Every structure is written in structure tokens, then in C-alpha cells.
N, C-alpha and C positions, 0 to 999 in steps of 0.2 A: 285331556282331550274328550269333547263332547261328542253326543250323537243324538241324533232324533229318537224320541221315545215312543215306539209305536204310532198308534193314531191319536195320540195325545197331541203330536206336533211339535212337542216343545224340546227344546235341546237339553240333555242332562249329561253331568260328569261321567267319567267310567268309574268313580268312586262314592260310595255314600257312607256315613258313618252311622253306627248302631252304638248309640249310648248306652253304657251300662256303669253303674254306680261303683265307687271304690273310695279309698280313702281322702281323695279332694275332687269332688264333684264338680266344685266351683269351678275348680282348674281345667278341668276337663271340657266342662261346658264352654268355656271361653276360648281355650285353644281350638275347639271344635267350630265353633263361629266364626273363628278368624280365617279358617280354610275357605269358606264360601261354598262348601260341600253340602248335599242334603242331609239332614239330620233324622233317623229313627228315634222318636222318644218314647217307644211302645212301654220301655222296662217301667219308668216310673213318670209318668206326665207331669204329676205335680212337684216332683224335685226339679226336674229339668226347667219346667215354665219358672221357678222360683230364681232359677240363675240366670234364665235367658231373656225373660221378658221385660227386663230393665235396659237391654241393648236395643238400640234402633235398628242395627243390621238383622235382628231376628226377624223383625215384620216382612222381610224380603227373603228371608232364606227358605228354600224348599224344606218343607218338613212332612214326614211321612208318621202313621202311626196304625198300629194294629188294632181289631176289635177286640173286645173280650170276647168270651166264649158264652156267654150268660145266655144266648137266646138259643142256645142248644136244648136248653129245658122249657124253652116255650111253648104252651100246649094249642096255640094258633098263630094265625098269620100277623094278627092285630099287636097281639103280645111281642110278636119278634121286631115289628117296625117302632114299638114304643121301647124296647130294650137297646136296638142300635141307637136310636135318636139320641136315648139317656146317657149313653156311653160317649158319643160324639161330644154334646155339650159338658159332659164332664172334662172331657181331654181339653176342648178348647179354654174352657173356664180354668183349667189349670195352666195353661199355656199363655192365657193373657191375649190370644188371637181370635179373629173373626172365622178364620176358616183354615184348614189344612191343604195341603197340596195333593197328598194322596193317604186315601183310607183303605187299606186291606184287611177283608172279612176272612179271618181264620178257618180254614177248613180241616177239619182233623177226624171226620168220620162222615158218612152217607147222611144225607140229609132227606127227612120226606118233601114233597113238592111245597107244602104249605110253608116251609122255614124258606125255602129258596126263594119263593115268591114275596114273602115278608122281606128279606134281603134286599131285593130288587126293588121293592117298594120304597123301603126306608132309605135306599143311596139316593134313588131319583127325587126322594122329597128334599134329601138333605141338600142335592146339588141345585134343586129349584131355590132351597132358602139360602143358597151361598154358604154353605157349613163346608163342603168339599169342591175340590176339582176335580178329581180324578179318584175312579175307585178300582179296586183291583181284589184279588184273590191270594191269601198267605197260605200255601201248599204247607200242610203239617200231615199230610196222609200220602197213600200209595196214588200213583197218578191215574190208577182205575176208578178209584173212588172219586178223586178231582174231577175226570171227565164225567161222570156221572152228574155232577153238581153243574159244570162248566158248558158240557156240551150243547145241550138245548137251550142255553141263555148266553146270549150274545151282548150282555149289560156290564162286562167288565172291560177295564182299558190297560189293566195290568198284571202281571202274577208276579209272585216272589216265590221262588224254586231253590231247592237245595240242589248239590250236584246229582244226587242219583234220580231226581225227577225230570230236571230240565231237558234231557233227549228226549224224554217219552214226551211232553208237552210241548216241545218246540214247533212242531209240525203244526199243531191247533193255533199255537200264538202266529206264526207268520202268516197263517192262512188268516187270520182276522185282524192282522196288524197290531196285535197286543205287545204292548212292552214287556220285556221281561227282566226282572231284577233278580241277580243271584246273590244267594247266601250261601259263603262258603269260600275255598281257595281258588276257585276258576269262574270264568265267564263275566261278560262286560255288560252293562254296568254290574258293579258287585256292590255288596252290602257287607261292610268290615266293622266288627265288633270292636269296639274301645273302651279301655277302662281309664286309662291317666292320659294325661298330656302328652306325655313320651310316647304312649301308644299312637296319638294323633300325629306327632312328627314322623313316626316311623312310614306311617301309610302316605302321608304328601310327600315328604322329602323337601329337597330345597326350593321345589318348585308350588307355587300356590295356584289356586285354580282364579 
């Protein structure tokens, strides 16, 4: 089943796959690609790129990645921009792609205003350069902390949330038509971790997207 993902206005499946390395990463990558489901390559972009970049179908697959957290140590806005841009280029080079469909900035703590401004500037520049299609926040902090980053800035089109924070942030997401990707056992669309080809089969079942 597919649904429109917030104000991105694109239709996405109700399941996304988060690739995690295991004994047979090549088999996992092939099985995941065959499903046609969106792929999260954040865990090891170079590893997954090595397996996927040779497959023609990979260029048309929806792909997401999360940011690093290096910007948390940035002393000023310009450095934040540099750090995020450098990470994006590193991920894209590893994947052999010119563009990510979704790039989620990780929020683990309260941020000074200059870091938030740097993030927004970096994401806007990346969009203008064609490096990303849509940007979002990966929630790794209590909802109250995320609100402090998000509420005064409407530059994000998606959020990645766990079960605990989903209910608290859903009202803001609905008001702003922000797509909500759920990480955990509930919610749709849902990001599901897979470590083997068997995990992929268990997620997809007999039907393919």
C-alpha cells in the first residue's frame, strides 16, 4: 500500500528498509533492492554502495540517509554548512549517485541558533545543487528538545520518529503537512531494520511492491 508522504507530494510504500550489515551483506543488498522499497543506507554507505551501485535499478530506488553528528562540534554557522555538505558528498560518492531522495539531520540535543541556521542553509544549498530532494529531522532526543529545533523553523519536509515521540510530534507534523516515518514496531510508513535476505522476505512476504 502506498500513501502521499506529507507535502513532498510523492507516494511512498508503507514499509522502508534499514540495511544493517551481517554475514552476507551482498545477499541482503540484492534482496532489498529487488523489493523496490525505499532503502536507508545510513549504517555504512560505502558498504551498501559497493553492492548496489552496479545495479541499474538502484538509480531509481528511493534512498535515504541520516546525517553525521559532527556539526554538533561546529563553532559557527559556516562550519556547520561545511560539515553537512562534506558528509553529503561523502555519502553520494560512496553510493555512486548524484542525489539522495531523503536526508535526515540527526537531533540528539538542544542546538544553539547558529547551528540550526547552518543546517537550514546547508540543506537549502544542497537542494539547489541537486544533491537532495527532501530533507528532514531524525529524532534522537525527547520531543521537547526537538520542538525547540523545529518549531521556529519550517524548513523540514519529513521527520523520522520512534514510537515514544511519534504521538507528541504528530500534531506539529500534521499542521505543517510533514511526512512522518516511524522507526519501530508501529506506525506507517515504517522503517524496518533488516540484516539478512531472510529478514527482507519476512518483511515483504509473498507480495512485492
